[in-house]
N, C-alpha and C positions, 0 to 999 in steps of 0.2 A: 793150899794153893793147891791146884790140879798137877799134873806129871806137866811136864817143861813141852814147846814147840819149839821148833828150832828153824830157821832162815839163814839163810848163805848171802852176801852181796859181792859180788868179787870173790876176793881173800879177806872175808868181816865173817864172822859168825854172830847174830843174834838169839838171846835164848828170850824166848816169854812165857813165862807164868800168868793166867788165870786165875781170879776165884771161881768157885762153884760156880754161883750166879751169875759171873759176868756174861753178855751176850757175845758169841760168837762170831765175831763180823770182822776181826781181823786178818783173817788171811787173805781177802780178795783188795783190801785197802793196799796190804804189805804189796802182795804179787803187782800189785798196781806202779808201786814204786819198785818195782825191779829186784827187790827181795826174794828167791825161790826156800818154799819151803823144804825140809830136807830130815833124811833120820839118822845124816852120815855125818858124823865130822870129829877132826882127829885132834881138838885141843881144848882147851878150856874157853868161851864165846867170849868173844871181843867185847859185845855189849848184852847189855840185861834190862831188861825189860818185865814188870810186874803192875798188874792191871787187879786195880780191885772194885767191888761195888762203894758208894760213896760214903761209906763209916766213918772212918778216924782219920779224913781229908787235912791235910796240911792248912794252916792258916798263911797267905801272902805274906810276910811279916812286915810291918808296919816302914820299916825303913830298907826296904826295898824299893829300885826307882823302877818307873814306870817305861821302857825302854819300845814299845809299838800297842799301839790298835788298830785290828784292819777284818773287817767280816764276822765280828761280834766276838772275835779272840783278843787278848792284851796278854801282854809278855813283862815280866817283870824281870829285872837283875838283882841279887842279893850274894855281894862277894862272890862266889866261887858257886853259887846255889841259882837257876833260873826258875821261875815259875811262867807259867802258861793256861792261861783258864779262859773259858764260855762265861763263867759269872756264878759257874756252878760245880761242876769239872773243874779240874786241878791235876796237870802236868808236871809233876816238881822231877826234875834235869840235874844229874850232878856230872858233869859231861866229862871233868877230869877221872871220874871213878867208873866212867864208860854205863853209868848204869840212870833208869830214869823209874818212878813210879806214877802211874795215872791211875786218880781216885774220881770216876767215872758216875754221876748223876744220873738217875733216869732219863730225866730228860733229854739228855745225850744225844738216847737214841731215836730221837721223833727229831733230831736236829735233820737237816737235806745234806746229804752224803760230798759235797762242795766241804761245808764245816766241819766234818767227820777228817775228813780225808786232809786238810788244812791242818788242822788239830793233833795228828800222828805225824804229819810231815813235816810240819816247823820241830815236835820234838824230836824226832829223828836226826832231823838237817842239824839242829843243835849237840846231837850227840857223836854225830861223826865230823864236826871241824874238830873235834877233838883229838881224830884219828887221822888229819888230812887233807880231808875232802870237803871239798867247799862248790855252794851249788853255785850254780849260772842259770839266769831265766832265757832259755835260750835252746834254739831247735837244733837237731847236729847230724850231718849224715856225710856221707863215706863214699867215694868213687876210687877205688884202686889205695894208692897215699894221699891221696886230697882230702883229709878231712875238713869240714867245712860249717862251721857255725855261724846260725843266724839270730842275733842279739836284738831286741826291743823292747818296746814295752806291749799287755797287753793288743792286740788289735794291730801291731804293726806288719803283721803279712806273716809271720814265724811258720806258722803248720800251712798257710796254702803254697807258701815257697818248699820246702820241704816236701810236700804231698808230689807238688810238681817233680822236681827232682828226680824223687821215687819213681815216678809216673815215667821220669828216660832213664831208667836203670842205676841210682843210685843206690846203695845200701842206706841204712837208717837206724839211726844209734838212737833218738828221743825225740820227742814233740816237748815244747816249752817250758824244760829246764835238765837241766845234764851237772853233773858232778866233776869238778876238775883234783887231780892229784899230780903232784910230782913224781917224777918215774926217770930209769934213766938211759928210755928213750926219748925224754921230755915230760912237756906236759900234756897228760891223755885227758880226755870228754867219756865219762863212763855214763851209758844209760841210767836216766832216773826214771821218768813218767813212761809208763807203756800209753798208753791209750793218750789218740789222735782225737782231736774237737775241734770242730768248724761253726763259724756262723750258721744258726739254722736256720739265717735266711738266704744263705749259698747254699741250700744243701740240693738246689739242682744240676749244680757244678760237680757231684761227687756222686752221679746215679751210678754208676761202674761199682762201686761201695754198697755193701752191708750198713746202715747206719743206726745208730739209736736213739730212742728217743728225746725229745726235748728235756734238757734242763736248764734251770738258773746258771748263771756266771757269777763272777765278780762283778764285774760290770753294768750289771743290772737287766743284762740281755738274755739271750737263749742261747745256746751250743748242742750240738749232738756229735757224740762217736762215731766218729770213721775206724771201721775196723780192719786197717792196715793191714794187718796178718794174717788177714783172710786170701786177698791176694797177693799179698809180698811176702809167703811167709823166708823166702829164701834170700832176703835181703835184709834181712835184720841182721844187725850186730850189736856186741855188750860193751866196746871200749871202738877208739879212734885214737892217734895221734894228730890235732889243727893245726890246718895249712893256711887257711882261708879265715877271716873273719867279718862276717858280713852285716852291720850296722843299720839294721833298718827299717823306715819310718815312709809311712802312705802317704803321698801329695796327690794334687788336682793337676798334675800335668799331664797330657799322655805319653809320652815318651819318656823312661825308666832312665835313670843317670847312676851310673857307679864310679865312686871318686876315692882317690885313696886320702885315708882317715889318716894323722899325724897321730901320736902314743899316745901322746899326753889329754889328748883331747878322750882317745879309745880308752884308756884306765879311768876317766872319770867317768865313763859310761860303765864300763866293767862292772865297778865298785857299784856305781847307782842300781845296777839288775843282777845284784848279788847277793839278795836277801841281807840291804844292812842292819834289818832289827835283829838281826841273827847275831851281831858284829859282837867281840869280846877282845879284853885287854891282852888275854892268853892267847889267842890265837891269830891275830890281827896282823902280823905281823910276816908270820908263815902266808897265812893268806897272801897280802902283798907281794911277796917274794911268786907266790907262783902265778898271780897274774903278769907281774912283770916277765917273768920265761914266756909265757904263754903270747905276748907280745913280742919278744925278743923272735919266737919261733912261725909267726904269722906273718902273713899281710893284709894289715885292716882295710876296708871299703867300708865307706855310707853307701848306701846306696835309697837313692829320692824313688819308691817305688811308686810308677805311674800305671794309670788305664790298661799298657798294654802288658804288664804284668799281671793285673786283676785278671787279662782275658788267658795271659798263654804265661803259667809264670816259668814254663821250662826256657822261656827268654833269658833268664837269669844266667843260662851256662853260659851263651854269645856273651852276655855282656863281660863275665868273667873272663872269658879268653879274649876278648879285644880287651880289656883293661890290663891283660897279664901279657901279652904280645906288644902296648904299650910302655908297658914298665921296660920289659925286655930290651926294645929298644932305645931308651932314654937311658936306661945303665951304660948299655953297649956304645951309645954316640958322648956319652961324657965322658970316658976314658981314653 
């Protein structure tokens, strides 16, 4: 193996070793997931990753249970081991020991950037679960003490709403994916996926930004990267304590609605948007506790996003202010 490369993610350190012939395409992928390459570290790494050529790759045990398949990737549970494969390359993960071995076949490097990113993303997220960090399909923004997560499926308007709030002066955490962890301050949301992407068909709405080339998305459409950091580099933050949860879905109505959402229903959605393919019995109880604490410290709203938000996403601020005034008035009148 070559000399090690080291990456930092908040207070965690990842050691990566590659075989001499393994292609060096990891730096960009890791940095896109908020890992920062470093030469300075003061203690032994929390996580270790070894990257090999196809050589003597492990076989997925016949007793392993297939837990998901999506976008050309397959995941298998085998007791304390986890196997991620695209059919030729194999990522063997031992979360309890904080290590993973990736065996890359040559065809891996000709696959789309999205498949490659998902391969590494799923592997790293699986390792991070054992460290008390749990992924959530959400965009994160913050305005002073008011951390806000927009949660929803692909196409629910998360990126559009987040970019609208950024234009209105809000700081931004992450697009599409964040990590949750418990802390002395409550449940924190940590930046995960740095790049912002929007539907390529709506490129004209982002003419004030530098845009990337069109690339395929996981839903069969096209998307383009929006280089948020070039215009709003001073508004980027690495973490926040969420105070509001916005569960978004797009409707055909003209006017948007923001209505309170009960905790039971909110918890069901949080679980569905927490990469359930990565769940395991060793971390599920702690994960559920973090989600429950998140709901205790936040106000949850369902956003029925109509055409008005499609045209001016900053209206979300006015909807939130109106909803909060109504909530406080109802609270005071019931005393």
